[in-house]
C-alpha positions in Angstrom: 0.0 0.2 -0.1 1.2 3.6 -1.1 1.2 6.6 1.2 0.5 10.0 -0.3 0.0 13.1 1.2 -1.3 16.5 0.5 -1.0 19.9 2.1 -4.3 21.8 2.0 -6.1 24.5 3.7 -9.5 23.5 1.9 -11.1 20.8 0.2 -13.4 21.3 -3.0 -16.0 18.3 -3.2 -17.7 17.3 -6.4 -21.0 15.2 -5.0 -22.2 12.7 -7.4 -19.9 9.9 -7.5 -17.7 11.3 -5.0 -19.8 12.1 -2.0 -23.1 10.1 -3.0 -23.6 7.4 -5.2 -26.4 8.3 -7.4 -25.9 6.7 -10.5 -28.7 4.2 -10.4 -31.0 6.9 -9.7 -29.6 9.0 -12.6 -29.7 6.6 -15.2 -33.1 5.4 -14.1 -34.6 8.6 -14.6 -32.8 9.5 -18.0 -33.9 6.3 -19.0 -37.6 7.1 -18.0 -36.9 10.7 -19.8 -35.8 9.4 -23.2 -38.9 7.2 -23.2 -40.9 10.1 -22.8 -39.5 12.1 -25.5 -39.2 9.3 -28.0 -35.1 8.8 -27.7 -33.4 5.6 -27.4 -32.9 4.8 -23.7 -29.6 2.7 -24.1 -28.0 6.2 -25.5 -28.7 7.6 -21.9 -26.2 5.6 -20.2 -23.2 6.9 -22.5 -24.6 10.7 -21.2 -21.1 12.4 -19.7 -21.2 12.6 -15.5 -20.2 15.8 -13.9 -21.7 18.3 -16.3 -24.8 20.7 -16.1 -28.3 19.0 -17.1 -28.7 21.7 -19.9 -25.4 21.2 -21.4 -26.3 17.6 -21.4 -29.1 18.3 -23.5 -27.7 20.6 -25.6 -25.1 17.8 -26.4 -27.7 15.0 -27.0 -30.7 16.4 -27.9 -30.5 20.1 -29.2 -34.1 19.7 -31.1 -35.7 19.9 -27.8 -36.4 23.0 -25.4 -33.5 23.1 -22.9 -35.3 25.0 -20.3 -38.4 22.4 -20.2 -36.4 19.4 -20.3 -34.3 20.5 -17.6 -37.5 21.6 -15.5 -39.0 17.8 -16.1 -35.4 16.4 -15.2 -35.1 18.5 -12.1 -38.3 18.0 -10.8 -37.8 13.9 -11.6 -34.6 13.7 -9.8 -36.0 15.6 -6.4 -38.9 13.3 -6.5 -36.4 9.7 -7.1 -34.0 9.7 -4.6 -34.4 5.9 -4.3 -31.1 3.7 -3.8 -28.8 6.9 -3.1 -26.1 6.4 -0.5 -23.0 7.7 0.9 -20.2 6.8 -1.0 -17.4 4.3 1.0 -15.5 6.8 3.5 -17.5 10.2 3.0 -19.4 10.1 6.2 -15.8 9.4 8.2 -14.1 12.2 5.9 -16.5 14.8 6.6 -16.6 14.0 10.4 -13.1 15.5 10.1 -13.2 18.6 8.7 -14.6 21.5 10.1 -17.5 23.4 7.9 -15.2 26.3 6.7 -12.8 23.3 5.4 -14.7 22.4 2.8 -17.0 23.5 0.2 -19.3 21.3 -2.1 -19.2 22.1 -6.1 -21.3 20.5 -8.2 -23.2 20.5 -11.4 -26.8 19.4 -9.4 -29.4 22.2 -8.9 -29.4 24.0 -5.3 -32.3 22.2 -4.4 -31.5 18.7 -5.5 -28.1 18.6 -3.8 -28.9 19.1 -0.4 -31.6 16.3 -0.8 -29.7 13.7 -2.5 -27.2 14.4 0.8 -29.5 14.0 3.3 -30.9 11.1 1.6 -27.5 9.5 2.0 -27.1 10.7 5.2 -24.5 13.3 5.2 -24.2 16.8 6.4 -25.1 19.9 4.4 -22.2 22.4 2.9 -22.0 25.7 4.9 -20.4 26.5 1.2 -22.4 25.2 -1.7 -21.7 26.2 -5.8 -24.4 24.9 -7.4 -25.5 24.3 -10.8 -27.2 27.7 -11.1 -24.5 29.2 -9.4 -22.0 29.6 -12.3 -22.5 30.8 -15.9 -20.3 27.9 -17.3 -20.4 24.4 -15.9 -17.5 22.0 -15.5 -15.2 21.4 -17.6 -14.8 25.5 -17.1 -12.9 26.0 -14.1 -15.9 28.6 -13.0 -17.3 26.7 -10.0 -13.8 25.7 -8.4 -12.4 28.7 -8.3 -15.8 30.3 -6.8 -15.5 28.0 -4.1 -12.6 28.9 -3.2 -13.2 32.4 -3.1 -16.2 31.8 -1.0 -14.2 29.9 1.3 -11.5 32.5 1.6 -8.5 30.5 0.0 -6.5 30.8 -2.7 -6.7 28.1 -5.6 -3.3 26.7 -4.6 -4.1 26.1 -1.2 -7.4 24.1 -2.0 -7.4 20.5 -3.1 -10.5 19.1 -5.4 -11.9 15.7 -5.3 -13.8 14.4 -8.7 -14.8 11.3 -10.5 -15.4 12.5 -13.7 -13.5 13.9 -16.8 -15.2 17.2 -17.1 -14.8 18.3 -13.1 -11.0 16.8 -13.3 -10.5 19.4 -16.3 -12.3 22.0 -14.4 -10.5 21.6 -11.1 -7.2 21.7 -13.2 -8.3 24.5 -15.2 -8.8 26.6 -12.0 -5.0 25.7 -10.9 -6.5 23.5 -8.2 -4.7 20.3 -7.6 -7.4 17.0 -8.1 -7.8 13.8 -6.5 -9.2 11.0 -9.0 -12.1 9.1 -7.2 -12.7 5.9 -9.4 -16.0 5.2 -8.6 -17.7 6.6 -12.0 -14.9 6.0 -14.8 -12.0 3.7 -14.6 -8.4 4.9 -13.8 -7.8 5.1 -17.5 -9.8 8.3 -17.8 -8.9 10.4 -14.9 -5.9 12.2 -16.4 -3.7 14.8 -15.1 -4.9 13.9 -11.0 -2.5 14.7 -8.9 -3.5 10.9 -7.3 -6.1 8.8 -7.7 -8.5 6.6 -4.9 -11.0 3.8 -5.4 -13.1 5.7 -2.8 -12.6 8.2 0.1 -12.1 5.4 2.5 -9.1 5.7 1.2 -8.4 8.8 2.6 -7.7 10.8 6.1 -6.6 13.9 7.2 -4.2 15.1 9.9 -4.8 18.2 11.6 -2.2 21.0 11.5 -1.6 24.7 13.1 -3.1 25.7 9.9 -5.1 23.9 7.8 -4.6 20.1 7.2 -2.8 17.0 5.2 -4.7 15.0 3.4 -3.2 11.3 4.0 -4.0 9.1 0.8 -3.6 5.3 1.4 -3.7 3.7 -2.0 -3.3 0.4 -3.5 -1.5 1.4 -6.4 
């Protein structure tokens, strides 16, 4: 087992695939949406994770009314929370952090994110950047830059935890070190990460006078 350490003063967490396992719910809802709209349900399994719903619709169904489809999907996601659970190690890692140590930076809506976290039994963040908080979603760096700013930290003082290529690209573009979480995509897709873990059970923290050190216990 290898050990890696990262000195930081804050962690910027993605939500789906990092803190919360919502993949079954997301796939179920997208397939239901595809059937209603006369699209191929199997194609939704290849939709990219980690991006704003509006960007996904523009890419895969540009003939549809984006605002109407986003509203439909948002309502379904807020209603259908069945099977949503915490990623292994998420609760333990968050319990080691002060509320000012971390922020949530997610492509999910500001109403959906708290619902998924609560369903998974995880605490709500004191600082959250949701999909509506930014003009340009991941892979643009806007969300992560805003998360660092709201916490009063420089980007180079933070660490991003991400499971999806779009989010990893966003973190790197923001000038933040990214730790990949191999829950949604294989490690071969997590390009540019400073390190990769299987889930959050491989991460612990060591508190210091200012900030903390992230300790990664990986099986690389």
